[in-house]
Each structure stands twice: as structure tokens, then as C-alpha cells.
C-alpha positions as CSV (number, residue, x, y, z in Angstrom):
1,M,64.6,149.8,84.9
2,K,61.1,148.8,83.8
3,I,60.8,145.0,83.9
4,G,57.9,142.9,82.5
5,I,57.4,139.6,84.4
6,M,55.2,137.2,82.4
7,T,53.6,134.1,84.0
8,A,51.0,131.7,82.5
9,M,49.2,130.2,85.6
10,D,47.4,131.7,88.5
11,Q,49.7,130.1,91.0
12,E,52.8,131.4,89.1
13,Y,51.5,134.9,89.0
14,E,50.7,135.0,92.7
15,M,54.0,133.6,93.7
16,A,56.0,135.9,91.4
17,R,54.0,138.9,92.8
18,K,54.7,137.8,96.4
19,V,58.5,137.4,96.0
20,L,58.8,140.6,94.0
21,S,56.8,142.7,96.4
22,N,60.1,144.0,98.0
23,S,61.9,144.7,94.8
24,S,62.0,148.4,94.9
25,R,65.0,149.2,92.7
26,H,63.1,148.5,89.5
27,E,59.6,149.1,88.2
28,I,57.9,145.6,88.0
29,I,55.0,145.0,85.6
30,P,53.5,141.6,86.3
31,V,51.5,140.0,83.5
32,H,49.2,137.0,83.9
33,C,49.3,135.9,80.2
34,G,47.5,132.5,80.3
35,W,48.7,129.2,78.9
36,G,50.2,128.6,75.4
37,K,51.5,130.4,72.4
38,V,48.6,132.6,71.4
39,N,47.8,133.8,74.9
40,S,51.4,134.6,75.7
41,A,52.2,136.2,72.3
42,V,49.2,138.5,72.5
43,N,50.0,139.6,76.0
44,A,53.7,140.0,75.2
45,Y,52.7,142.4,72.4
46,K,50.3,144.3,74.7
47,L,53.0,144.5,77.4
48,I,55.6,145.9,74.9
49,S,53.2,148.3,73.1
50,E,51.5,149.7,76.3
51,H,54.4,149.7,78.8
52,H,57.6,149.7,76.7
53,P,59.5,147.6,79.2
54,D,63.3,147.6,79.2
55,C,63.2,143.8,79.3
56,I,60.8,140.9,79.7
57,I,61.3,137.8,81.9
58,S,59.2,134.7,81.2
59,T,59.0,132.8,84.5
60,G,57.0,130.1,86.3
61,C,57.4,126.3,86.0
62,A,58.7,123.9,83.3
63,G,59.0,120.2,82.8
64,G,62.5,118.7,83.1
65,I,63.7,116.9,79.9
66,S,67.4,116.3,80.8
67,K,68.0,113.6,83.4
68,D,70.4,116.1,85.0
69,V,67.5,118.4,85.9
70,H,65.6,117.6,89.1
71,L,62.5,118.8,90.9
72,L,62.8,122.4,92.1
73,D,65.9,123.0,90.1
74,V,65.9,126.2,88.1
75,V,66.6,126.3,84.3
76,V,67.7,129.6,82.7
77,A,67.2,129.6,79.0
78,A,70.3,130.7,77.2
79,Q,68.3,129.7,74.1
80,V,64.7,128.9,73.4
81,A,63.4,126.8,70.5
82,Y,60.0,125.5,69.4
83,H,59.6,121.7,69.8
84,D,56.4,121.6,67.8
85,C,57.1,123.5,64.6
86,W,58.2,122.3,61.1
87,Y,58.1,124.8,58.2
88,G,59.9,122.6,55.7
89,E,63.3,122.8,54.2
90,P,65.6,124.7,54.3
91,N,64.4,125.6,57.8
92,E,65.7,123.6,60.7
93,Y,63.1,121.6,62.7
94,G,61.5,124.1,65.2
95,Q,62.4,127.1,63.1
96,V,59.7,129.6,62.1
97,Q,60.2,130.8,58.5
98,G,62.1,134.1,58.6
99,F,63.3,133.8,62.2
100,P,66.3,132.3,64.0
101,A,66.2,128.5,64.7
102,R,66.8,129.4,68.3
103,F,66.1,132.7,70.2
104,E,69.0,133.8,72.3
105,A,68.7,135.3,75.8
106,H,70.0,138.9,76.0
107,P,73.6,138.7,77.2
108,V,73.2,141.3,80.0
109,L,70.3,139.3,81.4
110,L,72.1,136.0,81.0
111,N,75.2,137.4,82.8
112,A,73.0,138.6,85.7
113,A,71.6,135.1,86.0
114,R,75.0,133.6,85.9
115,S,76.1,135.8,88.8
116,L,73.7,133.8,91.0
117,E,75.5,130.5,90.5
118,D,77.8,130.9,93.5
119,D,74.9,131.8,95.7
120,C,72.9,128.8,94.5
121,G,75.8,126.5,95.2
122,A,76.1,127.9,98.8
123,G,72.4,128.4,99.4
124,L,70.4,131.1,97.8
125,R,70.7,134.6,99.3
126,T,67.8,137.1,98.7
127,G,68.5,140.5,100.0
128,N,69.7,140.1,103.6
129,A,68.3,136.6,104.0
130,R,70.6,133.8,105.1
131,P,71.5,131.0,102.5
132,K,69.1,128.1,102.3
133,A,70.3,124.7,103.5
134,N,69.2,122.8,100.4
135,P,69.5,125.2,97.5
136,A,68.1,124.5,94.1
137,K,70.6,123.9,91.3
138,L,70.8,126.5,88.5
139,H,71.1,125.2,85.0
140,F,71.8,127.1,81.8
141,G,70.9,125.9,78.3
142,L,68.0,125.2,75.9
143,I,64.3,125.4,76.8
144,A,62.1,123.7,74.2
145,S,58.7,125.3,74.0
146,G,55.4,124.4,72.4
147,D,51.7,123.8,72.9
148,R,52.0,120.3,74.2
149,F,52.4,118.9,77.7
150,V,55.4,116.5,77.8
151,A,53.5,113.8,79.6
152,G,55.8,110.7,79.6
153,P,58.8,108.9,78.2
154,A,57.5,108.9,74.6
155,D,57.0,112.7,74.6
156,N,60.4,113.2,76.3
157,A,62.1,111.0,73.6
158,F,60.4,113.0,70.8
159,V,61.7,116.3,72.1
160,L,65.2,115.0,72.7
161,G,65.2,113.4,69.3
162,H,65.1,116.9,67.8
163,F,66.8,118.7,70.6
164,P,69.3,116.4,72.4
165,D,70.6,119.4,74.4
166,A,67.2,120.4,75.8
167,L,67.0,120.9,79.5
168,A,63.3,121.6,80.0
169,C,60.0,122.2,78.2
170,D,57.4,124.9,78.6
171,M,54.5,126.4,76.6
172,E,55.2,130.1,76.5
173,S,58.8,131.0,76.3
174,G,59.0,130.3,72.5
175,S,56.2,132.7,71.6
176,I,57.3,135.4,74.1
177,S,60.9,135.2,72.8
178,Q,59.7,135.5,69.2
179,V,57.6,138.6,70.0
180,C,60.5,140.1,71.9
181,H,62.8,139.4,68.9
182,M,60.3,141.1,66.6
183,Y,60.2,144.3,68.7
184,G,63.8,144.4,69.9
185,T,63.0,143.8,73.5
186,P,65.6,142.1,75.7
187,F,64.3,138.7,76.9
188,I,65.1,135.8,79.2
189,S,63.2,132.8,80.5
190,M,63.8,131.4,84.1
191,R,61.8,128.4,85.1
192,V,61.4,126.2,88.2
193,I,61.2,122.5,87.5
194,S,57.8,121.1,88.4
195,D,58.1,117.6,86.9
196,T,61.0,115.5,85.8
197,A,62.2,113.1,83.0
198,E,62.5,110.0,85.2
199,E,58.9,110.3,86.5
200,E,56.4,108.0,84.8
201,N,53.3,110.0,86.0
202,R,54.5,113.4,85.1
203,L,51.0,114.9,85.2
204,G,50.5,113.7,88.7
205,Q,53.9,115.0,89.7
206,F,53.1,118.4,88.2
207,E,49.8,118.6,90.0
208,N,51.4,117.6,93.3
209,F,54.0,120.3,92.7
210,W,51.3,123.0,93.1
211,E,49.9,121.4,96.2
212,T,53.3,121.3,98.0
213,V,55.5,124.1,96.5
214,G,56.1,127.2,98.5
215,S,56.9,130.7,97.3
216,E,60.5,130.1,98.4
217,S,61.0,128.1,95.2
218,F,60.5,131.3,93.3
219,E,62.8,133.4,95.4
220,I,65.6,133.0,92.8
221,L,63.4,135.3,90.7
222,Q,63.8,138.0,93.4
223,A,67.5,137.4,93.6
224,F,67.8,137.7,89.8
225,V,65.8,141.0,89.6
226,N,68.0,142.4,92.4
227,A,71.1,141.4,90.4
228,L,70.0,143.2,87.3
229,P,71.8,146.5,86.4
230,D,69.9,149.8,86.3
231,T,70.0,149.9,82.5
232,I,70.6,147.5,79.6
């Protein structure tokens, strides 16, 4: 299967490439799309039009919104919604005119991600590697997406005021999921938590994340790709 892997940041791109270097069952097309809606939408379209992938995975990091989500946990977006859009009634807040209020992950991709839950509970296994002693927790739910860094309690409260079930925020999954919806390309977003709701200095926590995190935090991406079927 041909899989497009989209990341926004240099660090995310390098880590994704490193952990996927041994994934030989599938053809991996890594894309460094840049931050935000416009960069990610343009590059999602280019990926689809030039390479015709069987699916696209948006990956990298995200900020935790729910207090149940902790640093280095992984959030898999069963749904994605914009937290910074309002097109007026009768649209829901976050709904782009003419599109669903929430973009759903493709069920085959979501089921493959759910198959990792037992491994994450026991310690992540990647290939023949032994389980890790302190595995990340895997969460499934809503990622709220938009061109705004959620920097503190006020921003957190704003997003939760519109989306009380949101688990995390990022800047690219909304636009990538919209482009995939337009072109019928199966999509899912899988994000490592880089900063958390209870932290007052979220920007500092985010910056420290990139100073200390190792590629092992992205090994769940390798496990996910290995769990995917040969076709969708």
C-alpha cells in the first residue's frame, strides 16, 4: 500500500523518517508540509495529485486539551474539527460551509490504530522489539485544529467551550482532513502530546519537548504502519 505521511516541523519529519526507515511492507511517501492550514492543504493536494496515495496519515505533535491527556501520550483522531472557524448559521461552530462539521477517520485506519491498544497497555512492541517499561497511553477522540497555538488556560477554555470532548489541538489535521475528504482519500491523524492542559507555560513545555524527546516517542507510528492491511 502507498502511504503518505505528513508532518509540519523539521523535527517531526526527521523522527518520522527515522522510525519508518524499516517499514518495508508499504511504500512510504514522507512529506514535510510546513505549519498551518495553507501549507498543509497545498501539500496534501500535491501529495494526492502527484502520488495518488492509498491513505494519508497526519502525524507529529499536538497540545493536550483534556486533563486526561498527558505528556508523550498519543492521541488518534477518530474525528477532526476546526476550532477557529465560524461560517454563520445554520452551520455548527467550526464547520466549513458545505462540509461536515467533523471529519471522520477512515474506519480501516481507525481499526488498525485500535489494534495497538493492548500493546500500549503492556508496553509498545515495534517489530521484534521488546515492550517498553513505561508505555505511552493511547487515546481516541476529537482533535481540534486551527491556526492558533493554544498557549494557556484561556485558550484551553475557549476550545473546550466549543468542543468539550476535544482531547488535543494541532494546526494541520483539519485542513489535511478537508482536502482528503474532497478527493476521497482515506485519512487519519495520530499525534504525540508535546504540551498539556495543566501546564501554565505551555510554550516553554513545548520547546522543552523538542530538546528532550527521542525518536522512540514516535515508534507508535511504526507500529501503526506495520498494523495496516495491504489494501483499504
